[in-house]
C-alpha positions in Angstrom: 0.0 0.0 0.0 1.1 3.5 -0.7 1.9 5.7 2.2 1.8 9.3 1.0 3.7 11.3 3.6 4.6 11.5 7.3 2.0 14.1 8.1 -1.5 13.1 9.0 -3.9 14.6 6.5 -7.6 14.6 7.1 -8.4 14.2 3.4 -6.5 12.2 0.8 -7.3 13.1 -2.9 -6.2 10.6 -5.5 -6.4 11.6 -9.2 -5.4 9.5 -12.2 -4.5 11.4 -15.4 -4.0 10.0 -18.9 -3.0 12.6 -21.6 -4.7 15.4 -19.6 -2.1 18.1 -20.0 -4.8 20.7 -20.7 -6.5 19.9 -17.4 -3.7 19.4 -14.9 -3.1 22.9 -13.8 -6.9 23.8 -13.8 -7.7 20.8 -11.7 -4.8 21.4 -9.3 -5.8 25.1 -8.9 -9.5 24.3 -8.3 -8.8 21.5 -5.8 -6.2 23.6 -4.0 -8.6 26.5 -3.7 -11.5 24.3 -2.5 -9.4 22.4 0.0 -7.8 25.5 1.5 -11.3 26.9 2.1 -12.3 23.6 3.8 -9.6 24.3 6.3 -8.6 20.7 7.0 -5.2 19.2 6.2 -5.1 17.4 2.8 -2.7 15.6 0.5 -3.0 15.0 -3.2 -1.7 11.9 -5.1 -1.6 12.6 -8.8 -1.1 9.4 -10.9 0.1 9.7 -14.5 -1.4 6.6 -16.1 1.1 6.2 -19.0 0.5 9.5 -20.7 2.5 10.4 -23.8 2.0 14.2 -23.6 3.2 16.7 -21.0 1.0 15.5 -18.2 3.7 13.9 -16.2 6.0 16.9 -16.5 3.2 19.2 -15.3 2.4 16.9 -12.3 6.1 16.8 -11.4 6.4 20.6 -11.5 3.4 20.9 -9.2 4.8 18.3 -6.8 8.1 20.2 -6.7 6.5 23.4 -5.4 3.7 21.9 -3.2 4.7 19.4 -0.5 1.1 18.3 -0.3 1.3 16.8 -3.8 2.9 13.4 -4.7 3.3 12.7 -8.4 3.5 9.1 -9.5 4.2 8.0 -13.1 3.1 4.6 -14.3 5.2 3.2 -17.1 2.2 2.2 -19.2 -1.5 2.8 -19.2 -3.1 0.6 -16.6 -6.4 2.4 -16.3 -5.4 3.3 -12.8 -7.7 2.0 -10.1 -6.8 4.5 -7.4 -8.9 3.3 -4.5 -8.0 0.6 -1.9 -8.0 -2.0 -4.6 -5.4 -0.1 -6.6 -2.9 0.2 -3.7 -4.0 3.4 -2.0 -5.5 3.1 1.4 -6.4 6.0 3.6 -5.0 6.0 7.2 -7.4 5.8 10.1 -9.5 8.9 10.3 -8.6 10.0 6.7 -11.2 10.4 4.0 -10.2 9.2 0.5 -11.5 11.1 -2.5 -11.0 9.6 -5.9 -11.7 11.8 -8.9 -10.7 11.8 -12.6 -8.2 14.2 -14.1 -10.5 15.2 -16.9 -12.6 17.5 -14.6 -15.7 15.4 -15.0 -15.9 15.5 -11.1 -16.3 19.0 -9.7 -13.7 19.7 -7.0 -16.3 22.1 -5.6 -18.3 19.1 -4.4 -15.6 17.9 -2.0 -16.8 20.0 1.0 -20.3 18.4 0.7 -18.7 14.9 0.8 -16.4 16.0 3.7 -19.3 17.3 5.8 -21.3 14.1 5.2 -18.3 11.9 5.9 -17.6 13.7 9.2 -21.2 13.3 10.3 -21.0 9.6 9.8 -17.6 9.0 11.2 -18.1 11.0 14.4 -21.2 9.3 15.7 
């Protein structure tokens, strides 16, 4: 299983990308803005799923300037399964959010999921 970092994030976001160079920066900017407004600690795992464009380079550039981001490059397209079955498991007390890199999932919905998750896990 992948252990992201030594800090204890409340929210772990995992995003696979395949040839998504046009979406990388926009997704990162939107997720970062939303998560900073949520006010909880978070980490992002960006998985390059065998892209042959500039996706991996962009992910690595983001990870180089934001310690909350881990960029992983897969050698070939595996249709990354990024949940627990794909090797990423949240730590106790950590919410896992899996979303696609093509922006079909709105990052702005994360706070709604977070509030619901907190209600259920704090009973």
